[in-house]
KEMI-58736 format. One record per atom (N, C-alpha, C): residue in three letters; x, y, z. Coordinates in pm, whole numbers, plus 32768, in hexadecimal, padded with zeros to 4 digits. Atoms other than C-alpha are relative to their C-alpha. Layout:
<nodes>
ALAXYZ ...
</nodes>
This chain:
<nodes>
MET804C7F727FFA MET7FF8801D7FF5 MET8062805F7FE5 GLN7F727F888015 GLN80F7811F7F7E GLN7FB28075804B ASN80277FA27FBA ASN80198233802F ASN803D800D8092 LEU7FCA80307F88 LEU805F81978172 LEU807A80188017 LEU7F877FF9801F LEU81D981708124 LEU802E80958002 ASP7FC47F5C800C ASP81FC82E980BA ASP7FCF80218069 THR80237F877F8A THR8134836481D2 THR80797FBD8078 PHE7F7D80347F8A PHE823C828A82CE PHE807F80317FE0 SER7F827FA78017 SER836282FF820F SER800080928025 GLN80047F597FD1 GLN8305846C8228 GLN7FF67FFC8089 LEU7FF57FCC7F72 LEU82C8845E8386 LEU80847FCA8044 VAL7F8680217FBA VAL840083A883D9 VAL8066806A7FE1 SER7FA07F8F803A SER84C384BA8312 SER7FFA808B8052 LEU80297F7B7FB5 LEU841785C283E8 LEU805F7FEB8090 ASP7FD4803B7F70 ASP850C85BE8531 ASP7FAD80418058 SER805A7FE77F98 SER842B85D6865D SER80307FD4808A VAL7FCD801A7F97 VAL8507858B876E VAL7FC5805D8076 SER805C7FAD7F8B SER845385F188D4 SER801A8086800D TYR7FEE7F458027 TYR8424876F88EC TYR801480447F89 GLU7FDA7FCC809A GLU846F878D8786 GLU7F877FC27F9C GLU8084803E8034 GLU82EE87188709 GLU7FC1806B7FAA ASP807D7FB0804F ASP8279885E8654 ASP7FE27FCD7F93 GLN800F8013808D GLN82D98811850A GLN7F9D7F787FD2 ILE805480868010 ILE823D86AC84F7 ILE7F6D801D8021 ALA809A7FCD800A ALA8115874585B5 ALA7FA580387FA6 LEU804B7FCD8075 LEU80CC88108493 LEU7FCB7FBD7FA8 PHE7FEB806C8064 PHE8106870383B1 PHE7F7B7FA0802E LEU807F803D7FC5 LEU7FEE862F8492 LEU7F9980478003 GLU808E7FB88018 GLU7EFE87448499 GLU7FEF801B7F86 THR80247FCE8098 THR7EFB87A68331 THR7FCC7F7A7FEA ALA804080778027 ALA7EB5863982ED ALA7F6F7FC58046 LEU8090802A7FB6 LEU7D97862083F1 LEU7F9B80567FCE LEU80667FC88027 LEU7CF6873E8376 LEU7FC37FC87F70 GLN8021801F8072 GLN7D1286CF8206 GLN7F9B7F8A801E ALA804B80727FE8 ALA7C7E858F8283 ALA7F71802E8039 GLY807D7FC97FDD GLY7B46865F8309 GLY7FF38012808A LEU7FFD7FCE7F65 LEU7BA48694846C LEU7FF0806D802B HIS7FEF7F6A7FD7 HIS7B77879E8536 HIS80927FEC807C THR7F9D80107F96 THR7CBA87DC861F THR800B80678054 GLU7FD27FB37FB0 GLU7D3E886C875D GLU80717FCA8027 TYR7F5E80217FAB TYR7E6588838840 TYR7FDD8029808B ASP80197FD97F72 ASP7E5D888589BA ASP80908067801D ASP7F9D7F8A7F9E ASP7F58895A8AAE ASP80947FAD7FF9 GLY7F8E80417FEE GLY805188438A91 GLY80427FDC7F64 GLY800B80018087 GLY805188448907 GLY7FE87F717FB6 ASN801A8083803B ASN7FB886F888C9 ASN7F8680177FA2 LEU805B7FF68057 LEU7EF286F0879C LEU7F987FA07FEF TYR806B80538012 TYR7DA2866B877A TYR7F9480187F7E GLY80637FEF804D GLY7C9786338673 GLY7FA47FB97FF6 PHE808080227FEF PHE7B31860D8656 PHE7FBB7FCA7F82 LEU805780128061 LEU7A4F85488567 LEU7F7B7FA9802F PRO807D80337FBD PRO78E2852785C8 PRO7FE37F897F98 GLY801C807E803E GLY783A83C88569 GLY7F887FD18057 LYS8082801A7FB0 LYS773582F685ED LYS801E7FA28095 ASP7FFA80547F9E ASP770A82428732 ASP8068801F8055 LYS7F867FE27FBE LYS784A821687E6 LYS8052806F7FE3 THR7F727FAA8017 THR799882EE8813 THR80687FAE7FF3 ILE7F9180367FEE ILE7AC6823B87B4 ILE807280557FFC LEU7F997FB37FF8 LEU7C0582D38839 LEU80947FCE7FAE LEU7F9180118040 LEU7D4882C18751 LEU8070801D8039 ASN7F927FC87FB6 ASN7E9D82E9881F ASN80747FFC7FC7 ALA7F8A80188008 ALA7FFB830487CB ALA8066808A8020 HIS7F9B7F977FF8 HIS813C83EB87F8 HIS803C801A7F99 MET7FA87FBE807A MET81D384DF871E MET80957FFA8015 ASP7F607FE58000 ASP834884E087AD ASP804C7F688003 THR7FA880998011 THR846183C98782 THR80688025804C VAL7F757FF27FBC VAL859D838A8842 VAL805480567FAB ASP7F937FA9806F ASP86C6847887C7 ASP804F7FA77FC0 LEU7FA380678059 LEU876083438738 LEU7FCE80027F6F ALA80637FFF808F ALA86498366861B ALA800980647FA6 ARG7FF77FAC8081 ARG86C284AA859D ARG80567FF17FAB GLY7FB8802C8085 GLY872984B18450 GLY7FC77F837FD0 ALA802E806B803C ALA8671838E8415 ALA7FDA7FFD7F69 ARG80667FED8057 ARG85FB832A82CB ARG80037F537FD6 VAL802880B28007 VAL855581B7824F VAL80647FE57F78 VAL7FB880728082 VAL861C80B78176 VAL7FA67FA48019 GLU805A80707FF5 GLU85497FB480FC GLU80607F9E7FB5 ASP7FAD8067801D ASP86027E6C810A ASP7FA37F8A7FF7 GLY8060805B8026 GLY851E7D808065 GLY7F82801B803F ALA809E7FD17F9A ALA83EE7D65814A ALA80088042805F ILE80037FB77F82 ILE84777E16825F ILE8031808E7FD8 LEU7FE97F618017 LEU849A7F878291 LEU8056800B808A ARG7F9F7FE57FAC ARG85B780048352 ARG806580848004 SER7FC67F60802B SER86A68134836E SER80687FC77FCF ASP7F8C80218041 ASP87FB813282EA ASP806D7FEB8049 GLY7F9080517F76 GLY88AE80A08430 GLY803C8063804F THR7FAE7F8C7F83 THR891D820D84BB THR7FC0802D8053 THR80647FCC7FCA THR87C682488549 THR7FBA7F978046 ALA807A804F7FE5 ALA86BB81C085E9 ALA7F8F801F7F97 LEU804A7FDC8064 LEU858D81A38507 LEU7F86805A8021 GLY80877FAE7FD4 GLY847E825885CA GLY7F707FD77FC6 ALA8078803A7FFB ALA836F81568585 ALA7FB480068084 ASP80487FF67FAA ASP8326818586E8 ASP800280988015 ASP80A080447FF9 ASP822D822786D0 ASP7FC680597F5F LYS801E7FCC8087 LYS823A82B0854B LYS7F997F977FB3 ALA805D807A802D ALA81AD815C84F2 ALA7F5A80278003 ALA80AA80087FC4 ALA8064819E85AF ALA7FD780847FBB LEU80447F90803A LEU80518317852D LEU7FE07FFD7F6D ALA801880198089 ALA807282A083D4 ALA7F9F7FB57FE6 ALA806980628004 ALA7F698196840A ALA7F8A80478015 ILE804C7FA27FF9 ILE7E83828B848B ILE7FC380447FB6 LEU80237F8D806D LEU7E94839283A5 LEU7FD37FC87F6B VAL801280528071 VAL7E70829A828F VAL7F717FA37FF7 ALA806C805E7FE6 ALA7D4981E7832C ALA7F9180758016 LEU80597FA87FF6 LEU7CA083458370 LEU7FDB802E7F58 ASP80187FDC807B ASP7CD383AD81F9 ASP7FB17FA07FA7 THR803C80798012 THR7C4A825581A1 THR7F6780037FEF ILE809E80057FF2 ILE7AF4828E8224 ILE7FBA80797FD7 LYS80277F878039 LYS7AE483DE8193 LYS7FDF7FDA7F74 GLN8015803F808F GLN7B2F834B8041 GLN7F897FAE7FE2 ASN806A805C802F ASN7A328240804D ASN7F8D80278047 GLU807C7FDB7FCC GLU793683068109 GLU7FC27F89805E ALA802E80657FCA ALA792581F28202 ALA7FA980238089 ASP80547FE47F90 ASP784A81E28343 ASP80477FFF806E HIS7FA37FFB7F7E HIS78E6821D8490 HIS7FE080298055 PRO80307FB67F82 PRO78C6826685EA PRO804A80858017 SER7F9E7F837FD9 SER794783B4867F SER807D7FD38027 ILE7F538021800D ILE7ADE83C7865E ILE8034806B8044 VAL7FAD7F8F7FCD VAL7BA8847A874E VAL80757FAF7FF8 VAL7F6580258011 VAL7D1D84748703 VAL804D805C8058 LEU7F937FD27F9D LEU7E2884CF8802 LEU80757FDE7FFB PHE7F5F802F801A PHE7F9684F78790 PHE804180598083 THR7FB87FB87F75 THR8060855988DC THR80B780127FD8 ARG7F787FF88031 ARG81A585E988D2 ARG805C7FD880AC SER7F9A80217F96 SER82ED858D89C2 SER7FEA7F9C8047 GLU800180867FBA GLU828584348A2C GLU80737FC5800A GLU7F8B80477FFB GLU83B983AB89F7 GLU805A8022808B LEU7FB47FDC7F69 LEU842984668B3F LEU7FC87FF18057 GLY805C80397F96 GLY832B83DB8C06 GLY7F8180388001 LEU809D7FBC8032 LEU81DF842E8B88 LEU7FEF8070802F VAL80017F5A7FEA VAL821F85A78BA6 VAL7F86803F7FC0 GLY806C7FCE801F GLY810A86088AAE GLY7F927FB58036 ALA80A980517FDA ALA7FF884FD8B36 ALA7FD580578091 ARG80097FD87F63 ARG802B85D28C8D ARG7F9E80707FE7 SER804E7F78800B SER7F91870C8BDA SER7F6A7FE37FB8 ILE809A800C805E ILE7E4686628B22 ILE7F9F802D8062 ASP80747FCC7FE7 ASP7D3286FA8B28 ASP7F7D7FB18008 VAL805380637FDA VAL7C3C85FF8BC6 VAL7F8480327FB5 GLY80827FBD8022 GLY7B0E86DA8B54 GLY7FE77FDC7F63 LYS801780148085 LYS7B6586BB89EB LYS7FE47F617FF3 LEU8006807C7FF9 LEU7B47853E8A22 LEU7F8D7FCE803C ALA806C80227F7C ALA79FE85288B04 ALA7F9A7FB97FC0 SER805A805A8032 SER793F847A89EA SER80417F607FCF VAL7FBA807C8033 VAL7A33835389A3 VAL7FDB7F978048 SER8028808B8000 SER79B4820C89B5 SER80727F858026 TYR7F7B80697FFD TYR7B068141899C TYR805C80527FAE GLY7F5D7FC18040 GLY7C7181A4894A GLY80447FA87FF8 PHE7FAE805D8036 PHE7D7A80FA8899 PHE808480557FF6 THR7F727FD27FF8 THR7EF2816688D4 THR804D7FA37FC5 PHE7F8F804E8047 PHE7FE080EA87C7 PHE8074800F801F ASP7F6A7FA47FC0 ASP811980F8886A ASP80507F678049 ALA7FC480747FDA ALA81A87F898892 ALA80447FB07F90 SER7FE3806D8060 SER828C7EA987E6 SER7FBC7F6D7FF7 GLY802A808F7FFB GLY823C7D548759 GLY7F9280077F77 PRO80548016807B PRO814E7CB68636 PRO7F8D805F800E VAL807E7FA67FEE VAL7FFD7D8B860C VAL7FA17F888025 GLY807080727FB6 GLY7EDA7CD586E6 GLY80128013806C GLY800C80217F8A GLY7F847CF38818 GLY7FD6807B8051 ALA80367F997F9E ALA7EEF7DAC8952 ALA802A7FF38096 VAL7FBE80067F9A VAL7F817E268A7E VAL7F947FDB8098 SER80587FDD7F97 SER7E947DC08BB3 SER80158032807C ALA7FDD7FEA7F83 ALA7F697E238CC4 ALA8078804F7FDD ALA7FA97FB17FFA ALA805B7F2F8CF3 ALA802F804F807D PRO7FD07FD27F6F PRO81457FBC8E03 PRO7FCF8077802C SER7FE77F827FCF SER815A80F08EE5 SER806280007FE6 GLN7F5B7FCE7FF9 GLN82A481AE8ED7 GLN801C8065804C ASP7FB67F8C7FD3 ASP837D827B8FAA ASP806280417FBF LYS7F717FBD8016 LYS8493835E8F67 LYS803680318072 ILE7FD07FD07F7D ILE858F839F9068 ILE808380647FD0 GLU7F537F978000 GLU86C884C7903C GLU802680178087 ALA7FDD7FE77F5E ALA87AD84C39146 ALA809A804C7FEA ILE7F887FD07FF1 ILE88E785BF915F ILE80417FC4808D PHE7FCB80137F8B PHE89D685459250 PHE8079805D800C HIS7FB17F8D8001 HIS8AB2866192EA HIS80707FB78063 GLY7F8A80237FB9 GLY8C1985EC938A GLY8056809D8014 LYS7FCF7F807FD6 LYS8D3C86DB93BD LYS807D7FF27FC2 GLY7F7B8005806A GLY8E6A870E92C8 GLY806F800E8074 ALA7F76800E7FC1 ALA8FD386D09324 ALA80427FDE7F97 HIS7F7F803D8079 HIS9121869E9270 HIS80057F6C802B ALA7FD480867FEB ALA912F85129242 ALA80737FD88036 GLY7F8880267FF2 GLY929A85219270 GLY802180338082 PHE7FA87F9C7F87 PHE92FC860C9390 PHE7FA17FB28066 LYS804880267F83 LYS91B485E99480 LYS7F897FC57FC4 PRO807B80348023 PRO90B984EF9401 PRO7FAA7FE4806B GLU8068800C7FB8 GLU902D84B69544 GLU7FC980828057 ASN80617F997FF3 ASN8FBC85F8955C ASN7F9C80167F82 GLY803F7FEA8054 GLY8EE585D59442 GLY7F877F7D801A ILE808280847FF6 ILE8D7684FA9430 ILE7FF37FE57F71 SER801F803780B5 SER8D46844092D9 SER7F71800B7FF5 ALA807D80218033 ALA8BFC848E9254 ALA7FF27F7C7F98 ILE8007806D803F ILE8C58837D9162 ILE7FF37F798076 GLN800380727F86 GLN8C9982729299 GLN7F7980078038 MET807E801B7FBF MET8B5482F29343 MET7F787FCF7F88 ALA80727FF48053 ALA8A8682E791F9 ALA80127F447FCB SER7FDD80818044 SER8B35817D9195 SER7FC37F9F806C GLN802B80677FA1 GLN8AE180E392FC GLN7F7D7FF07FF1 ALA80887FDB7FFB ALA897A816792CD ALA7FC97F987F8F VAL802D8054807C VAL894D80A99185 VAL800E7F6B8014 ASN7FDF80737FDC ASN8A0F7F6A91FC ASN7F9D7FD88067 ALA805A801B7F93 ALA891F7F5A9323 ALA7F447FDF7FB2 MET8081800F8037 MET87DD7F4C9230 MET7FE47F9F7FBD LYS804380798077 LYS872F7E289173 LYS7FB180747F92 LEU800D7FB48067 LEU87327EAD9026 LEU7FDE7F7F7F7B LEU8023803F8053 LEU86D77E448ECE LEU7F6F7FA57FFD ARG8068806A7FC7 ARG85E57CF18F03 ARG7FCE800D8090 VAL801E800D7F62 VAL85537D439055 VAL7FC37F678000 ASP806F807C7FF0 ASP842D7C1D903A ASP7FC080117F56 GLU80357FEA8079 GLU834E7BE08F06 GLU7F8E80457FE0 GLU80517F6E802B GLU82937D138F3F GLU802880848018 THR7FC57F877FC0 THR838F7DF08F99 THR808480207FB2 THR7F5E7FC9802B THR84D77EA98EE6 THR802B806B804E ALA7FC17F777FDF ALA85BC7FA48F52 ALA8083800E7FB8 ASN7F7D7FDF8034 ASN86E3804E8EB5 ASN8042808B8030 VAL7FBD7F6B7FF4 VAL87EE815E8EDD VAL802180017F6D GLY7FDE7FF58098 GLY880381DA8D7E GLY806480807FF4 SER7FA77F8D8006 SER88E883258DC1 SER80538017807C PHE7FA87FF47F9A PHE8A0F83378E9F PHE807880837FDB ILE7F9F7FAC8050 ILE8AD284768E6B ILE804D80538088 ALA7FAF7FE87F8F ALA8BEB84EC8F3B ALA806D80297FC6 PRO7F8C7FCF8049 PRO8CD285D58E7D PRO8070803D806F GLY7F777FEB7FB1 GLY8E3986418F04 GLY80857FCB7FEC ALA7F5F8026800F ALA8F9B86208EFB ALA80197F798050 LYS8003807F7FAF LYS903684D48F60 LYS805C80188081 ASN7F9C7FCC7F89 ASN91228581905E ASN7FAE803B8061 ILE805F7FA77FB5 ILE8FE68611910C ILE7FA47F9B8032 VAL8083804E7FD6 VAL8EE685669209 VAL7F9980377FD3 CYS805A7FBE804B CYS8DCB85919155 CYS7F6980178051 ASP80687FB27FAB ASP8CBA866C9213 ASP7F777FEB7FD5 THR80A980018052 THR8B7D86399128 THR7FF07F9C7FB5 ALA803A8080805B ALA8AD484FB9099 ALA7F76800B7FF1 THR80AA7FED800F THR896E851B9001 THR7FED7F667F9C LEU802A8088802F LEU88CC83DD8FA9 LEU7F5B800E7FD4 ILE8070801D801F ILE878683828EF4 ILE7FBB7F7C800B PHE803180758005 PHE86B082758F3E PHE7F837FE67FE5 GLU809E801D8018 GLU856081C38EEB GLU7FD87FA4804E ALA802980827FCF ALA849D80CE8F7A ALA7F5F7FF77FCC ARG8098802E8015 ARG834E80018F23 ARG7FC97FA77FF6 SER802580627FEF SER82657F298F5C SER7F527FDE7FD6 LEU80A7804A8002 LEU81057E648F20 LEU7FBA80198069 ASP80407FFE7F6C ASP80B97E859091 ASP804880798017 PRO7FC47F797FD7 PRO80C97FE4910B PRO801F7FF68098 SER7FD07FEF7F73 SER80F87F80926D SER808F7FC37FFF LYS7F7C80488024 LYS82417EB991EA LYS806080837FD0 LEU7FA17FA28031 LEU82B27FED912E LEU801080838084 LYS7FE07F887F8C LYS828780DB926B LYS80477FDB804A ALA7FAD80377FA4 ALA83507FE19342 ALA80937FF87FA5 GLN7F887FFD804D GLN84577FD1920C GLN80478087801F SER7FC57F8E7FF8 SER849081489207 SER800A802A8083 ALA80087FD37F74 ALA8471816B9377 ALA809E7FB48046 SER7F78803C7FD8 SER85A0806A9392 SER807C80317FC8 MET7F797FDB8050 MET867C810D9284 MET800980AE8063 ILE7FF27F607FAA ILE862C82729359 ILE807F7FEE8078 ASP7FB280417F8A ASP86A481BA9494 ASP809C7FF37FEA ALA7F6F8035801B ALA87CF812E93FB ALA806E808C7FE1 MET7FC27F72800C MET882982B0936A MET802F803E8087 GLU7FE37F9F7F77 GLU880B834C94D1 GLU805A7FBE804A SER7FCB80447F8F SER889F82419587 SER80977FF97FE2 ALA7F7E7FF88037 ALA89E0824D94A2 ALA804A80A58010 ALA7FC47F557FDC ALA89FD83D394BF ALA80167FF080A8 LYS7FDD80047F83 LYS89D883949630 LYS80877FD6802D ALA7F7F802B7FEA ALA8AE782A99649 ALA808D80347FEF TYR7F827FB78045 TYR8BEB8376958D TYR7FF780958041 GLY7FF27F627FD6 GLY8B9184D79641 GLY7FC180597F8B GLY80337F9A8053 GLY8B068557951E GLY7F5080297FDD SER80AB7FF17FF2 SER899285A594A0 SER7FE47FCD7F7A VAL8037801280B2 VAL88AF85629367 VAL7F8380487FF1 ASP80937FB88031 ASP879E862E92CA ASP7FB37F7F7F98 ILE804680788039 ILE868685289253 ILE7F8980527FC7 THR807B7FD3803C THR856A859F916D THR7FB27F707FCA HIS806A8060800B HIS845E8497915C HIS7F87801A7FBA GLU807B7FE98056 GLU835884859047 GLU7FB97F977FBE HIS804B806A8037 HIS823783AC8FFB HIS7FD380197F8D GLN80177FF18088 GLN820783968E99 GLN7F9680017F93 TYR80978040804A TYR80E282C78E33 TYR7FD37F7C8070 GLU803880567FBC GLU7FF781EE8EC9 GLU80007F847F9D ALA80458082805B ALA7FBB807C8E72 ALA7F807FE37FE2 TYR8097803E803A TYR7EAD7FDF8DBB TYR7FE17F737FE0 HIS802580A48001 HIS7DFE7E8B8DBF HIS7F8F7FE87FAB HIS806C8021802A HIS7CEA7E1F8CB6 HIS800F7F577FFF GLY802E808C7FEC GLY7C417CDB8D0E GLY7FD17FD47F62 GLU7FFF8049808B GLU7BFD7BF18BD7 GLU7F72802F7FD8 ASP80847FD88046 ASP7A897C648BDD ASP7FE180B67FFE ALA7FFA7F748003 ALA7AEC7DD98BAC ALA7FA580047F9A ALA804F7FF38089 ALA7A047E708AA6 ALA806C803C7FA6 VAL7FB27FC58073 VAL7B287F0E89EF VAL80617F7E7FEF LEU7FBE80998032 LEU7BE07DB289E9 LEU7FAA7FC37FB3 LYS803B80578040 LYS7ABB7D17895C LYS7FE180537F6D TYR7FF47F9D805D TYR7A9E7E398850 TYR80627FF67FA0 PHE7F85800E802F PHE7BF87E1487FD PHE80047F6D7FAE LYS800A809F8038 LYS7BE77C8D87E3 LYS7FBC7FD67F8D GLN80397FF98075 GLN7ACB7CC186F1 GLN802F80457F8E ALA7FB37FBE807B ALA7B817DA88615 ALA806B7FA77FB9 CYS7F74804E8049 CYS7CA07CC885EA CYS7FC87F777FAF GLU804E8091803D GLU7BA67B7D8598 GLU7FD680457F7D LYS80437FAE806A LYS7B237C89849E LYS80637FE97F8B VAL7F987FEF804E VAL7C727CA583F4 VAL80527F987FFF ALA7F98807C8010 ALA7CED7B468421 ALA807B7FFC805C LEU7F507FF87FA9 LEU7E1A7BBB8519 LEU7FF27F8F8088 PRO7FFE805F7F92 PRO7E637AC68647 PRO7FFC804D806D PHE80047FA97FA0 PHE7DFC7B608782 PHE80757FE0806B GLY7FBA80337F70 GLY7F037B7688BB GLY7FEC8054804A LEU80287FD67F90 LEU7EED7BC48A04 LEU808480058053 GLU7F8D80207FC5 GLU80177C1A8AE2 GLU8011808F806B SER7FED7F9C7F7D SER806A7CEC8C38 SER80A480507FB7 THR7F747FC8801E THR81B57DE68C01 THR8034804B805F LEU7FE87FB97FB8 LEU828E7EA08CC2 LEU801D80897FC7 GLY7FEE7F83802B GLY829A7FC78BD3 GLY7F8D80588002 GLY80417F8F7FCA GLY81E181068C02 GLY7FE080207F6F SER80207FB6808E SER80FA81C58AE9 SER7F9B803E803B ASP80747F7F7FCC ASP7FE782E58ACD ASP7F8F7FA08019 ALA8090805C7FEE ALA7EFD81B08B0B ALA7FEF8013808E ASN801C7FE87F62 ASN7F7381D78C94 ASN7F9580768028 VAL80307F847FC5 VAL7F1483388CB1 VAL7F4D80177FCE LEU80817FFC802F LEU7DD7830F8BDC LEU7F857FA08040 ASN8050804F7FB2 ASN7D5681F48C95 ASN7FF58037808F LYS80097FA27F7B LYS7DA382CA8DF4 LYS7F8A80787FE1 MET80377FB18029 MET7CC583B68D4F MET7F6F7FE37FFA GLY808E80648006 GLY7BAB82B58D38 GLY7FC980047F7E ILE7FF8804A8093 ILE7BDD82828BC7 ILE800F7F777FDB GLU7FD380988006 GLU7BB881098B90 GLU8051800E7F81 THR7F9E8003808A THR7CF780FE8AA5 THR806F7F8D8002 LEU7FA280898011 LEU7DB77FBF8A22 LEU807880387FC7 ALA7F927FEA803A ALA7F1F7FEF89D3 ALA802A7F817F7D CYS7FFB8052807C CYS7F5D7F3A8861 CYS808E7FFF7FC7 THR7F8C7FF9804F THR80787EA687B4 THR800080487F6E SER7FFC7FD68066 SER80E17F5A8683 SER80697FBC7F7B GLY7FC880538077 GLY81AD7E6985A8 GLY80B2800F8002 TYR7F5C7FDF7FF7 TYR83377EF985E5 TYR80207FC88079 GLU7FB2804E7F9D GLU843A7E558690 GLU80848038802B GLU7F857FDC7FE1 GLU856E7EB2874F GLU801080AD7FE7 PRO7FED7F848005 PRO851A8017879F PRO809180368060 HIS7FAC7FA47FAC HIS85FA81288817 HIS809D7FC58002 THR7F8280358012 THR871C80688771 THR801A80107F5A LYS7FE180158078 LYS87E18070861D LYS7FE67F9B7FB5 ASN803080568047 ASN87367F4485D0 ASN7F747FE37FF3 GLU808D80058001 GLU85D27F9E85E7 GLU7FD77FE17F65 TYR806880168080 TYR84E27F2784B8 TYR7F947FD88017 ILE809380258002 ILE839A7EE08459 ILE7FE67FA97F6C PRO8039804D8083 PRO830D7DDC8359 PRO7F9D804A7FC2 LYS80507FC68043 LYS825E7E74824E LYS7F667FB6800C LYS808580487FD3 LYS814C7D70828E LYS7FD18053806E GLU80247FCD7F6F GLU81387DDC83EA GLU7FCD80B07FFB LEU80307F978012 LEU81097F37838F LEU7F6E80037FBD GLU80AC80068068 GLU7FD67EDF8287 GLU7FB07FD28079 ASN8043803E7FB1 ASN7F637E1083B4 ASN7FD58084806C LEU80087F9B7FA1 LEU7F747F45849B LEU7F8880447FD4 PHE80527FBC8052 PHE7EAA800D839C PHE7F7C7FBE7FFC SER808480578024 SER7D9C7EE88364 SER7FCB7FFE8081 LEU804A80257F6E LEU7D557ED084DA LEU7FEA8092802B ILE801A7F7C7FDF ILE7D4F80578519 ILE7F6A801D7FC9 LEU806C7FEE802A LEU7C5D806A8408 LEU7F717FB2802F GLU806E80587FCF GLU7B8C7F4D8490 GLU7FCE80428079 LEU803F7FC57FA0 LEU7B707FED85D8 LEU7FC280888008 ILE80717F8D8015 ILE7AE3811F8558 ILE7F8F7FF17F93 THR806E80178074 THR79E48096846E THR7FCE7F7C8027 LEU805780787FBA LEU797A7F688549 LEU7F848033802D 
</nodes>
């Protein structure tokens, strides 16, 4: 389907790293208007499209931004596979969904097909921790019956029944500088403090529902000076909110204990970023999605994940929303790719969801 491939290639060619989405937002808004939708923005720069129809209201959600590694990406056709030239990520996360949504909307216009009311939500800066989703104007989504967030890797037809809560923790350890050769005993090493704290934490796979990670450890300085400042950034996530609370508390305790043991101090910022959600197998949004998959002969799959998406925020707002796979693989790496067939499947599924 050449129109779909062309639209995807155009979107990939538009750099849209987090906080740099103005150009792609203009492209998307123009396409929505051409498909007959009314468009609006909220205070956070998220883009909405509205198309009145019959009966229920379906929400289609994807994010406009990419990770920085997708800057400068171009689509390379490698037989049945779409990938980058190997120097960047592809940005199919989440431009495959953006392309499929645009072409599906254009298709119902061209075919004058019957459809429910449709709301489109394209968010900003999702890759930095659902930043745009925090500014969603829930009043614009008041009529939504079901929401579908297309933002997960894997073959099209997959649905995420459960997703985690997530915390972000930033810590700045303060020690005391000293010459490492002449009088090291006069110093307090921020690196030692922070290292002891990290060593005391249970990180990576904590249990089947919980993970934690130190993603950044920055302690600049000269090799002959006892380092007086170290800045660390952590995350923790869990499908069980009580486990997340316990994990974050244990990490904070490890940092405070290490600082006290060395006679230094630590400034800690703890931010709860989003809430977990769980959909039972009898959830209406799951039944609707499964029916659409059956109509287009796609295998329906259901799983829990420890990855967050805009669906976490939408569900917290009371909008029954399902995170769905979009066909791409190995996102956020130079090996990211999407089979042409999966892109076509994504288009077919979205078209079915808005005409079912």
